[in-house]
N, C-alpha and C positions, 0 to 999 in steps of 0.2 A: 166478335167484336174488334174491329181495328184498335192496334195501338197508336195512339197520338203523342210522338214525343215532342217534348216541349224544352227549349231554352228559357232562361231569363237573362235580361240584360236589366243592370243597373246604374245608375249615373248619380252625381251629385258636383253640383258645379263650382263646390269650393273644397278647400283640404281641412276646413276647419271640421273638428272632432271626429277626422277619421282616423288618429291616431289611439282613440278611445278602444276598450276594448270590444263593445258593441256598439257598432254605429251604424249613419244613414242606410249605409250599403247593404248592412245586415238586416235591418229592419225589411229594408225593400224587400230582399231576397226572401227572407221568412214571410212577410206577405205572398209573395209570389208563389212558396212554395206551398203554403196552406191552401191556397187558389189550385194548384195542380193537384193535391191530393183531395180537394173536395170532388174533383171532375174523374177520379180515380173510376168509379161506376162506369163513365163515357170511355173509357181507355187510356186516359192522359197519364204519360209517365213523365215525370222528370228527369234531364240529362245530367251527367255529372258535371259537366266543365262550366266555369264561372265566368262570366261578361260582365266586368266590374270596370267602372270609369270613374274613378273618384278625382276631383277638381278639375274638371271637363267642362266645358261650356255644353249650354245645349242650342246654341246658335248656329252650330255649325255639324257637318259629321266627320271631322278632325278629332274623332276619338277611337283608341288602337281597340280597345275591347269591342265597340262596336263595328269598326272596321274588319276584324277578325271575324265576327259573327259574320256579318255581310260577303265575306270572303268566302268564309265554309260553305254558307247557302248557295253561293255562286256557283262552288265548285262541285257542288250536289256534296261534299263531305258533312258528317255530322249527323245525319240523317234527322233532320228537323223538320216537325210539322207545325210547330207553334213556336211563337218567340213571345216570351210574356215581357212586362214592362210593368213598375210598379207606377202608379197615375196612369191616367188614359193614355196620352201620348205628351211629349215634350211638345212646345209650340212649334219647333222649327220642323219635326216631322209630320205633326198634323199640316202645316202648310205644304211640305212635300208633298203629300198623300191628296191635297187637294190639288193638287195639280198633274194628279196622275200617276206621281213616283209611285214604287211598290217596294215597301222593307220588310 
């Protein structure tokens, strides 16, 4: 069975509540981790690096953690086979993909 290495990207558009012990980014990560775990039988393995953009708009790609993840993918670093994001895809990324972009 082939291993499928997965990275998780989380984002919240405002900083409200991010100072809480368990916040929206944690909940998103937890949901994605559970999904990866549910796919263990398919060879899915979660990589440890966290890609979290708290307080960043989804209206553009100017998000440090997303840029780091994309740069690592572009450079062939990190060894990712999948990128998971809680919620299907934010609106900007969805439009980007519809125009033929790859993320």
